[in-house]
PDB file of N, H, CA, C and O in Angstrom:
ATOM      1  N   UNK A   1       0.857  -1.177   0.000  1.00  0.00           N
ATOM      2  CA  UNK A   1       0.000   0.000   0.000  1.00  0.00           C
ATOM      3  C   UNK A   1       0.901   1.236   0.000  1.00  0.00           C
ATOM      4  O   UNK A   1       1.801   1.364   0.829  1.00  0.00           O
ATOM      5  N   UNK A   2       0.647   2.124  -0.923  1.00  0.00           N
ATOM      6  H   UNK A   2      -0.085   2.020  -1.597  1.00  0.00           H
ATOM      7  CA  UNK A   2       1.451   3.338  -1.006  1.00  0.00           C
ATOM      8  C   UNK A   2       1.037   4.314   0.089  1.00  0.00           C
ATOM      9  O   UNK A   2       0.019   4.132   0.756  1.00  0.00           O
ATOM     10  N   UNK A   3       1.840   5.339   0.254  1.00  0.00           N
ATOM     11  H   UNK A   3       2.667   5.486  -0.289  1.00  0.00           H
ATOM     12  CA  UNK A   3       1.540   6.339   1.285  1.00  0.00           C
ATOM     13  C   UNK A   3       0.232   7.070   0.980  1.00  0.00           C
ATOM     14  O   UNK A   3      -0.538   7.369   1.893  1.00  0.00           O
ATOM     15  N   UNK A   4      -0.017   7.357  -0.288  1.00  0.00           N
ATOM     16  H   UNK A   4       0.608   7.114  -1.029  1.00  0.00           H
ATOM     17  CA  UNK A   4      -1.266   8.034  -0.669  1.00  0.00           C
ATOM     18  C   UNK A   4      -2.479   7.149  -0.369  1.00  0.00           C
ATOM     19  O   UNK A   4      -3.502   7.639   0.109  1.00  0.00           O
ATOM     20  N   UNK A   5      -2.366   5.855  -0.648  1.00  0.00           N
ATOM     21  H   UNK A   5      -1.535   5.457  -1.036  1.00  0.00           H
ATOM     22  CA  UNK A   5      -3.464   4.935  -0.343  1.00  0.00           C
ATOM     23  C   UNK A   5      -3.686   4.827   1.160  1.00  0.00           C
ATOM     24  O   UNK A   5      -4.825   4.768   1.624  1.00  0.00           O
ATOM     25  N   UNK A   6      -2.599   4.802   1.912  1.00  0.00           N
ATOM     26  H   UNK A   6      -1.674   4.850   1.535  1.00  0.00           H
ATOM     27  CA  UNK A   6      -2.705   4.715   3.369  1.00  0.00           C
ATOM     28  C   UNK A   6      -3.383   5.959   3.935  1.00  0.00           C
ATOM     29  O   UNK A   6      -4.222   5.861   4.831  1.00  0.00           O
ATOM     30  N   UNK A   7      -3.023   7.117   3.418  1.00  0.00           N
ATOM     31  H   UNK A   7      -2.341   7.197   2.691  1.00  0.00           H
ATOM     32  CA  UNK A   7      -3.666   8.360   3.875  1.00  0.00           C
ATOM     33  C   UNK A   7      -5.164   8.336   3.571  1.00  0.00           C
ATOM     34  O   UNK A   7      -5.980   8.709   4.414  1.00  0.00           O
ATOM     35  N   UNK A   8      -5.516   7.901   2.376  1.00  0.00           N
ATOM     36  H   UNK A   8      -4.854   7.598   1.691  1.00  0.00           H
ATOM     37  CA  UNK A   8      -6.931   7.825   1.989  1.00  0.00           C
ATOM     38  C   UNK A   8      -7.687   6.846   2.894  1.00  0.00           C
ATOM     39  O   UNK A   8      -8.821   7.108   3.295  1.00  0.00           O
ATOM     40  N   UNK A   9      -7.050   5.727   3.206  1.00  0.00           N
ATOM     41  H   UNK A   9      -6.129   5.514   2.880  1.00  0.00           H
ATOM     42  CA  UNK A   9      -7.631   4.717   4.086  1.00  0.00           C
ATOM     43  C   UNK A   9      -7.916   5.304   5.467  1.00  0.00           C
ATOM     44  O   UNK A   9      -8.982   5.073   6.036  1.00  0.00           O
ATOM     45  N   UNK A  10      -6.971   6.055   5.997  1.00  0.00           N
ATOM     46  H   UNK A  10      -6.104   6.243   5.534  1.00  0.00           H
ATOM     47  CA  UNK A  10      -7.140   6.678   7.313  1.00  0.00           C
ATOM     48  C   UNK A  10      -8.254   7.719   7.271  1.00  0.00           C
ATOM     49  O   UNK A  10      -9.099   7.758   8.165  1.00  0.00           O
ATOM     50  N   UNK A  11      -8.263   8.553   6.251  1.00  0.00           N
ATOM     51  H   UNK A  11      -7.577   8.522   5.524  1.00  0.00           H
ATOM     52  CA  UNK A  11      -9.310   9.577   6.116  1.00  0.00           C
ATOM     53  C   UNK A  11     -10.689   8.925   6.019  1.00  0.00           C
ATOM     54  O   UNK A  11     -11.642   9.391   6.644  1.00  0.00           O
ATOM     55  N   UNK A  12     -10.797   7.851   5.242  1.00  0.00           N
ATOM     56  H   UNK A  12     -10.023   7.472   4.735  1.00  0.00           H
ATOM     57  CA  UNK A  12     -12.082   7.147   5.128  1.00  0.00           C
ATOM     58  C   UNK A  12     -12.542   6.614   6.479  1.00  0.00           C
ATOM     59  O   UNK A  12     -13.728   6.681   6.801  1.00  0.00           O
ATOM     60  N   UNK A  13     -11.620   6.088   7.266  1.00  0.00           N
ATOM     61  H   UNK A  13     -10.657   6.033   7.004  1.00  0.00           H
ATOM     62  CA  UNK A  13     -11.978   5.590   8.593  1.00  0.00           C
ATOM     63  C   UNK A  13     -12.429   6.728   9.512  1.00  0.00           C
ATOM     64  O   UNK A  13     -13.349   6.553  10.311  1.00  0.00           O
ATOM     65  N   UNK A  14     -11.800   7.862   9.403  1.00  0.00           N
ATOM     66  H   UNK A  14     -11.052   8.004   8.755  1.00  0.00           H
ATOM     67  CA  UNK A  14     -12.240   9.017  10.196  1.00  0.00           C
ATOM     68  C   UNK A  14     -13.665   9.421   9.817  1.00  0.00           C
ATOM     69  O   UNK A  14     -14.474   9.721  10.695  1.00  0.00           O
ATOM     70  N   UNK A  15     -13.980   9.431   8.516  1.00  0.00           N
ATOM     71  H   UNK A  15     -13.322   9.188   7.803  1.00  0.00           H
ATOM     72  CA  UNK A  15     -15.332   9.799   8.086  1.00  0.00           C
ATOM     73  C   UNK A  15     -16.372   8.808   8.603  1.00  0.00           C
ATOM     74  O   UNK A  15     -17.464   9.204   9.010  1.00  0.00           O
ATOM     75  N   UNK A  16     -16.032   7.529   8.585  1.00  0.00           N
ATOM     76  H   UNK A  16     -15.145   7.208   8.254  1.00  0.00           H
ATOM     77  CA  UNK A  16     -16.954   6.523   9.129  1.00  0.00           C
ATOM     78  C   UNK A  16     -17.161   6.759  10.622  1.00  0.00           C
ATOM     79  O   UNK A  16     -18.287   6.681  11.113  1.00  0.00           O
ATOM     80  N   UNK A  17     -16.086   7.046  11.343  1.00  0.00           N
ATOM     81  H   UNK A  17     -15.171   7.110  10.945  1.00  0.00           H
ATOM     82  CA  UNK A  17     -16.192   7.305  12.781  1.00  0.00           C
ATOM     83  C   UNK A  17     -17.015   8.558  13.061  1.00  0.00           C
ATOM     84  O   UNK A  17     -17.853   8.560  13.962  1.00  0.00           O
ATOM     85  N   UNK A  18     -16.785   9.611  12.303  1.00  0.00           N
ATOM     86  H   UNK A  18     -16.103   9.609  11.571  1.00  0.00           H
ATOM     87  CA  UNK A  18     -17.562  10.843  12.498  1.00  0.00           C
ATOM     88  C   UNK A  18     -19.040  10.611  12.174  1.00  0.00           C
ATOM     89  O   UNK A  18     -19.917  11.125  12.867  1.00  0.00           O
ATOM     90  N   UNK A  19     -19.312   9.845  11.132  1.00  0.00           N
ATOM     91  H   UNK A  19     -18.599   9.427  10.569  1.00  0.00           H
ATOM     92  CA  UNK A  19     -20.696   9.528  10.782  1.00  0.00           C
ATOM     93  C   UNK A  19     -21.387   8.725  11.876  1.00  0.00           C
ATOM     94  O   UNK A  19     -22.542   8.993  12.208  1.00  0.00           O
ATOM     95  N   UNK A  20     -20.685   7.743  12.436  1.00  0.00           N
ATOM     96  H   UNK A  20     -19.747   7.526  12.166  1.00  0.00           H
ATOM     97  CA  UNK A  20     -21.254   6.948  13.528  1.00  0.00           C
ATOM     98  C   UNK A  20     -21.506   7.821  14.749  1.00  0.00           C
ATOM     99  O   UNK A  20     -22.533   7.683  15.413  1.00  0.00           O
ATOM    100  N   UNK A  21     -20.576   8.716  15.046  1.00  0.00           N
ATOM    101  H   UNK A  21     -19.741   8.829  14.506  1.00  0.00           H
ATOM    102  CA  UNK A  21     -20.753   9.613  16.187  1.00  0.00           C
ATOM    103  C   UNK A  21     -21.934  10.557  15.960  1.00  0.00           C
ATOM    104  O   UNK A  21     -22.703  10.821  16.884  1.00  0.00           O
ATOM    105  N   UNK A  22     -22.080  11.064  14.740  1.00  0.00           N
ATOM    106  H   UNK A  22     -21.455  10.850  13.989  1.00  0.00           H
ATOM    107  CA  UNK A  22     -23.210  11.953  14.432  1.00  0.00           C
ATOM    108  C   UNK A  22     -24.536  11.213  14.598  1.00  0.00           C
ATOM    109  O   UNK A  22     -25.489  11.764  15.149  1.00  0.00           O
ATOM    110  N   UNK A  23     -24.599   9.975  14.126  1.00  0.00           N
ATOM    111  H   UNK A  23     -23.825   9.527  13.678  1.00  0.00           H
ATOM    112  CA  UNK A  23     -25.813   9.178  14.296  1.00  0.00           C
ATOM    113  C   UNK A  23     -26.089   8.927  15.777  1.00  0.00           C
ATOM    114  O   UNK A  23     -27.240   8.993  16.210  1.00  0.00           O
ATOM    115  N   UNK A  24     -25.045   8.639  16.558  1.00  0.00           N
ATOM    116  H   UNK A  24     -24.110   8.586  16.207  1.00  0.00           H
ATOM    117  CA  UNK A  24     -25.216   8.432  17.998  1.00  0.00           C
ATOM    118  C   UNK A  24     -25.720   9.704  18.675  1.00  0.00           C
ATOM    119  O   UNK A  24     -26.530   9.634  19.599  1.00  0.00           O
ATOM    120  N   UNK A  25     -25.250  10.855  18.226  1.00  0.00           N
ATOM    121  H   UNK A  25     -24.592  10.912  17.475  1.00  0.00           H
ATOM    122  CA  UNK A  25     -25.735  12.124  18.790  1.00  0.00           C
ATOM    123  C   UNK A  25     -27.218  12.323  18.497  1.00  0.00           C
ATOM    124  O   UNK A  25     -27.975  12.745  19.371  1.00  0.00           O
ATOM    125  N   UNK A  26     -27.628  12.024  17.281  1.00  0.00           N
ATOM    126  H   UNK A  26     -27.013  11.682  16.571  1.00  0.00           H
ATOM    127  CA  UNK A  26     -29.045  12.144  16.920  1.00  0.00           C
ATOM    128  C   UNK A  26     -29.885  11.205  17.783  1.00  0.00           C
ATOM    129  O   UNK A  26     -30.946  11.596  18.270  1.00  0.00           O
ATOM    130  N   UNK A  27     -29.425   9.980  17.973  1.00  0.00           N
ATOM    131  H   UNK A  27     -28.564   9.662  17.577  1.00  0.00           H
ATOM    132  CA  UNK A  27     -30.162   9.032  18.809  1.00  0.00           C
ATOM    133  C   UNK A  27     -30.220   9.499  20.257  1.00  0.00           C
ATOM    134  O   UNK A  27     -31.233   9.305  20.930  1.00  0.00           O
ATOM    135  N   UNK A  28     -29.145  10.112  20.744  1.00  0.00           N
ATOM    136  H   UNK A  28     -28.322  10.269  20.197  1.00  0.00           H
ATOM    137  CA  UNK A  28     -29.148  10.651  22.103  1.00  0.00           C
ATOM    138  C   UNK A  28     -30.167  11.763  22.273  1.00  0.00           C
ATOM    139  O   UNK A  28     -30.870  11.818  23.282  1.00  0.00           O
ATOM    140  N   UNK A  29     -30.250  12.640  21.301  1.00  0.00           N
ATOM    141  H   UNK A  29     -29.679  12.596  20.481  1.00  0.00           H
ATOM    142  CA  UNK A  29     -31.249  13.721  21.356  1.00  0.00           C
ATOM    143  C   UNK A  29     -32.653  13.129  21.306  1.00  0.00           C
ATOM    144  O   UNK A  29     -33.544  13.579  22.026  1.00  0.00           O
ATOM    145  N   UNK A  30     -32.852  12.122  20.458  1.00  0.00           N
ATOM    146  H   UNK A  30     -32.128  11.757  19.873  1.00  0.00           H
ATOM    147  CA  UNK A  30     -34.162  11.464  20.397  1.00  0.00           C
ATOM    148  C   UNK A  30     -34.531  10.875  21.758  1.00  0.00           C
ATOM    149  O   UNK A  30     -35.675  10.994  22.196  1.00  0.00           O
ATOM    150  N   UNK A  31     -33.572  10.246  22.423  1.00  0.00           N
ATOM    151  H   UNK A  31     -32.643  10.149  22.067  1.00  0.00           H
ATOM    152  CA  UNK A  31     -33.849   9.641  23.725  1.00  0.00           C
ATOM    153  C   UNK A  31     -34.282  10.692  24.739  1.00  0.00           C
ATOM    154  O   UNK A  31     -35.220  10.471  25.506  1.00  0.00           O
ATOM    155  N   UNK A  32     -33.612  11.814  24.743  1.00  0.00           N
ATOM    156  H   UNK A  32     -32.850  11.994  24.121  1.00  0.00           H
ATOM    157  CA  UNK A  32     -33.978  12.891  25.671  1.00  0.00           C
ATOM    158  C   UNK A  32     -35.387  13.394  25.368  1.00  0.00           C
ATOM    159  O   UNK A  32     -36.194  13.570  26.280  1.00  0.00           O
ATOM    160  N   UNK A  33     -35.682  13.623  24.097  1.00  0.00           N
ATOM    161  H   UNK A  33     -35.027  13.480  23.356  1.00  0.00           H
ATOM    162  CA  UNK A  33     -37.011  14.115  23.722  1.00  0.00           C
ATOM    163  C   UNK A  33     -38.097  13.092  24.038  1.00  0.00           C
ATOM    164  O   UNK A  33     -39.180  13.456  24.497  1.00  0.00           O
ATOM    165  N   UNK A  34     -37.815  11.826  23.797  1.00  0.00           N
ATOM    166  H   UNK A  34     -36.936  11.530  23.425  1.00  0.00           H
ATOM    167  CA  UNK A  34     -38.808  10.785  24.047  1.00  0.00           C
ATOM    168  C   UNK A  34     -39.088  10.648  25.541  1.00  0.00           C
ATOM    169  O   UNK A  34     -40.243  10.532  25.950  1.00  0.00           O
ATOM    170  N   UNK A  35     -38.043  10.662  26.349  1.00  0.00           N
ATOM    171  H   UNK A  35     -37.104  10.756  26.018  1.00  0.00           H
ATOM    172  CA  UNK A  35     -38.214  10.497  27.794  1.00  0.00           C
ATOM    173  C   UNK A  35     -38.833  11.724  28.448  1.00  0.00           C
ATOM    174  O   UNK A  35     -39.521  11.599  29.461  1.00  0.00           O
ATOM    175  N   UNK A  36     -38.604  12.897  27.891  1.00  0.00           N
ATOM    176  H   UNK A  36     -38.045  12.998  27.068  1.00  0.00           H
ATOM    177  CA  UNK A  36     -39.129  14.119  28.502  1.00  0.00           C
ATOM    178  C   UNK A  36     -40.612  14.312  28.223  1.00  0.00           C
ATOM    179  O   UNK A  36     -41.299  14.996  28.981  1.00  0.00           O
ATOM    180  N   UNK A  37     -41.114  13.717  27.147  1.00  0.00           N
ATOM    181  H   UNK A  37     -40.555  13.160  26.531  1.00  0.00           H
ATOM    182  CA  UNK A  37     -42.522  13.861  26.808  1.00  0.00           C
ATOM    183  C   UNK A  37     -42.856  15.184  26.143  1.00  0.00           C
ATOM    184  O   UNK A  37     -44.029  15.540  26.032  1.00  0.00           O
ATOM    185  N   UNK A  38     -41.847  15.915  25.702  1.00  0.00           N
ATOM    186  H   UNK A  38     -40.894  15.626  25.793  1.00  0.00           H
ATOM    187  CA  UNK A  38     -42.065  17.214  25.053  1.00  0.00           C
ATOM    188  C   UNK A  38     -42.852  17.045  23.753  1.00  0.00           C
ATOM    189  O   UNK A  38     -43.725  17.853  23.438  1.00  0.00           O
ATOM    190  N   UNK A  39     -42.537  15.998  23.009  1.00  0.00           N
ATOM    191  H   UNK A  39     -41.827  15.341  23.265  1.00  0.00           H
ATOM    192  CA  UNK A  39     -43.217  15.730  21.739  1.00  0.00           C
ATOM    193  C   UNK A  39     -43.917  14.374  21.868  1.00  0.00           C
ATOM    194  O   UNK A  39     -43.306  13.337  21.609  1.00  0.00           O
ATOM    195  N   UNK A  40     -45.187  14.373  22.264  1.00  0.00           N
ATOM    196  H   UNK A  40     -45.683  15.215  22.474  1.00  0.00           H
ATOM    197  CA  UNK A  40     -45.895  13.103  22.485  1.00  0.00           C
ATOM    198  C   UNK A  40     -45.984  12.203  21.246  1.00  0.00           C
ATOM    199  O   UNK A  40     -46.103  10.985  21.380  1.00  0.00           O
ATOM    200  N   UNK A  41     -45.928  12.776  20.067  1.00  0.00           N
ATOM    201  H   UNK A  41     -45.831  13.765  19.958  1.00  0.00           H
ATOM    202  CA  UNK A  41     -46.072  11.989  18.840  1.00  0.00           C
ATOM    203  C   UNK A  41     -44.912  11.019  18.623  1.00  0.00           C
ATOM    204  O   UNK A  41     -45.075  10.033  17.904  1.00  0.00           O
ATOM    205  N   UNK A  42     -43.750  11.268  19.221  1.00  0.00           N
ATOM    206  H   UNK A  42     -43.618  12.069  19.805  1.00  0.00           H
ATOM    207  CA  UNK A  42     -42.600  10.390  18.992  1.00  0.00           C
ATOM    208  C   UNK A  42     -42.454   9.316  20.059  1.00  0.00           C
ATOM    209  O   UNK A  42     -41.493   8.548  20.018  1.00  0.00           O
ATOM    210  N   UNK A  43     -43.366   9.237  21.002  1.00  0.00           N
ATOM    211  H   UNK A  43     -44.147   9.861  21.035  1.00  0.00           H
ATOM    212  CA  UNK A  43     -43.242   8.265  22.082  1.00  0.00           C
ATOM    213  C   UNK A  43     -43.597   6.862  21.592  1.00  0.00           C
ATOM    214  O   UNK A  43     -44.712   6.603  21.138  1.00  0.00           O
ATOM    215  N   UNK A  44     -42.627   5.978  21.696  1.00  0.00           N
ATOM    216  H   UNK A  44     -41.721   6.188  22.065  1.00  0.00           H
ATOM    217  CA  UNK A  44     -42.799   4.577  21.314  1.00  0.00           C
ATOM    218  C   UNK A  44     -41.782   3.758  22.097  1.00  0.00           C
ATOM    219  O   UNK A  44     -40.580   3.909  21.877  1.00  0.00           O
ATOM    220  N   UNK A  45     -42.231   2.898  23.003  1.00  0.00           N
ATOM    221  H   UNK A  45     -43.207   2.776  23.181  1.00  0.00           H
ATOM    222  CA  UNK A  45     -41.278   2.104  23.784  1.00  0.00           C
ATOM    223  C   UNK A  45     -40.351   1.254  22.914  1.00  0.00           C
ATOM    224  O   UNK A  45     -39.162   1.142  23.215  1.00  0.00           O
ATOM    225  N   UNK A  46     -40.868   0.658  21.853  1.00  0.00           N
ATOM    226  H   UNK A  46     -41.833   0.748  21.609  1.00  0.00           H
ATOM    227  CA  UNK A  46     -40.041  -0.195  20.999  1.00  0.00           C
ATOM    228  C   UNK A  46     -38.935   0.606  20.318  1.00  0.00           C
ATOM    229  O   UNK A  46     -37.781   0.179  20.293  1.00  0.00           O
ATOM    230  N   UNK A  47     -39.283   1.759  19.770  1.00  0.00           N
ATOM    231  H   UNK A  47     -40.221   2.106  19.790  1.00  0.00           H
ATOM    232  CA  UNK A  47     -38.285   2.593  19.096  1.00  0.00           C
ATOM    233  C   UNK A  47     -37.299   3.158  20.112  1.00  0.00           C
ATOM    234  O   UNK A  47     -36.104   3.251  19.831  1.00  0.00           O
ATOM    235  N   UNK A  48     -37.791   3.534  21.287  1.00  0.00           N
ATOM    236  H   UNK A  48     -38.762   3.459  21.515  1.00  0.00           H
ATOM    237  CA  UNK A  48     -36.911   4.074  22.322  1.00  0.00           C
ATOM    238  C   UNK A  48     -35.844   3.053  22.711  1.00  0.00           C
ATOM    239  O   UNK A  48     -34.658   3.383  22.732  1.00  0.00           O
ATOM    240  N   UNK A  49     -36.245   1.825  23.020  1.00  0.00           N
ATOM    241  H   UNK A  49     -37.208   1.557  23.003  1.00  0.00           H
ATOM    242  CA  UNK A  49     -35.272   0.827  23.446  1.00  0.00           C
ATOM    243  C   UNK A  49     -34.348   0.407  22.307  1.00  0.00           C
ATOM    244  O   UNK A  49     -33.191   0.066  22.555  1.00  0.00           O
ATOM    245  N   UNK A  50     -34.825   0.424  21.079  1.00  0.00           N
ATOM    246  H   UNK A  50     -35.765   0.701  20.877  1.00  0.00           H
ATOM    247  CA  UNK A  50     -33.946   0.170  19.937  1.00  0.00           C
ATOM    248  C   UNK A  50     -32.915   1.284  19.807  1.00  0.00           C
ATOM    249  O   UNK A  50     -31.753   1.023  19.496  1.00  0.00           O
ATOM    250  N   UNK A  51     -33.338   2.530  20.044  1.00  0.00           N
ATOM    251  H   UNK A  51     -34.283   2.742  20.296  1.00  0.00           H
ATOM    252  CA  UNK A  51     -32.398   3.650  19.949  1.00  0.00           C
ATOM    253  C   UNK A  51     -31.381   3.605  21.082  1.00  0.00           C
ATOM    254  O   UNK A  51     -30.221   3.965  20.882  1.00  0.00           O
ATOM    255  N   UNK A  52     -31.800   3.166  22.273  1.00  0.00           N
ATOM    256  H   UNK A  52     -32.742   2.873  22.436  1.00  0.00           H
ATOM    257  CA  UNK A  52     -30.858   3.037  23.391  1.00  0.00           C
ATOM    258  C   UNK A  52     -29.788   2.000  23.051  1.00  0.00           C
ATOM    259  O   UNK A  52     -28.600   2.226  23.284  1.00  0.00           O
ATOM    260  N   UNK A  53     -30.213   0.869  22.500  1.00  0.00           N
ATOM    261  H   UNK A  53     -31.177   0.686  22.311  1.00  0.00           H
ATOM    262  CA  UNK A  53     -29.262  -0.185  22.134  1.00  0.00           C
ATOM    263  C   UNK A  53     -28.310   0.280  21.036  1.00  0.00           C
ATOM    264  O   UNK A  53     -27.098   0.086  21.132  1.00  0.00           O
ATOM    265  N   UNK A  54     -28.862   0.890  19.999  1.00  0.00           N
ATOM    266  H   UNK A  54     -29.847   1.047  19.920  1.00  0.00           H
ATOM    267  CA  UNK A  54     -28.032   1.360  18.889  1.00  0.00           C
ATOM    268  C   UNK A  54     -27.079   2.453  19.344  1.00  0.00           C
ATOM    269  O   UNK A  54     -25.914   2.463  18.947  1.00  0.00           O
ATOM    270  N   UNK A  55     -27.555   3.365  20.168  1.00  0.00           N
ATOM    271  H   UNK A  55     -28.501   3.357  20.491  1.00  0.00           H
ATOM    272  CA  UNK A  55     -26.720   4.439  20.700  1.00  0.00           C
ATOM    273  C   UNK A  55     -25.554   3.849  21.489  1.00  0.00           C
ATOM    274  O   UNK A  55     -24.416   4.294  21.344  1.00  0.00           O
ATOM    275  N   UNK A  56     -25.836   2.854  22.318  1.00  0.00           N
ATOM    276  H   UNK A  56     -26.761   2.493  22.436  1.00  0.00           H
ATOM    277  CA  UNK A  56     -24.780   2.221  23.107  1.00  0.00           C
ATOM    278  C   UNK A  56     -23.742   1.523  22.249  1.00  0.00           C
ATOM    279  O   UNK A  56     -22.545   1.611  22.522  1.00  0.00           O
ATOM    280  N   UNK A  57     -24.192   0.831  21.217  1.00  0.00           N
ATOM    281  H   UNK A  57     -25.165   0.759  20.996  1.00  0.00           H
ATOM    282  CA  UNK A  57     -23.264   0.137  20.328  1.00  0.00           C
ATOM    283  C   UNK A  57     -22.398   1.141  19.582  1.00  0.00           C
ATOM    284  O   UNK A  57     -21.193   0.932  19.442  1.00  0.00           O
ATOM    285  N   UNK A  58     -22.990   2.222  19.103  1.00  0.00           N
ATOM    286  H   UNK A  58     -23.969   2.392  19.217  1.00  0.00           H
ATOM    287  CA  UNK A  58     -22.218   3.219  18.362  1.00  0.00           C
ATOM    288  C   UNK A  58     -21.212   3.940  19.249  1.00  0.00           C
ATOM    289  O   UNK A  58     -20.134   4.311  18.783  1.00  0.00           O
ATOM    290  N   UNK A  59     -21.545   4.142  20.512  1.00  0.00           N
ATOM    291  H   UNK A  59     -22.420   3.841  20.891  1.00  0.00           H
ATOM    292  CA  UNK A  59     -20.643   4.868  21.407  1.00  0.00           C
ATOM    293  C   UNK A  59     -19.556   3.969  22.000  1.00  0.00           C
ATOM    294  O   UNK A  59     -18.587   4.469  22.572  1.00  0.00           O
ATOM    295  N   UNK A  60     -19.706   2.650  21.871  1.00  0.00           N
ATOM    296  H   UNK A  60     -20.493   2.244  21.406  1.00  0.00           H
ATOM    297  CA  UNK A  60     -18.704   1.720  22.435  1.00  0.00           C
ATOM    298  C   UNK A  60     -17.442   1.707  21.604  1.00  0.00           C
ATOM    299  O   UNK A  60     -16.497   0.987  21.928  1.00  0.00           O
TER     300      UNK A  60
END
């Protein structure tokens, strides 16, 4: 692997990590909104617990 390929590989991994972190942030905000009851239309126990699990996996 050349140096240019290695740099591209590292940059791609950073983008994947940033994307996963951004998704985890969105799920965290959803969890706060769902638990607070501010927006009753988004309340769903199944979706909430799925978001908790996904958020935990992404943050690990």
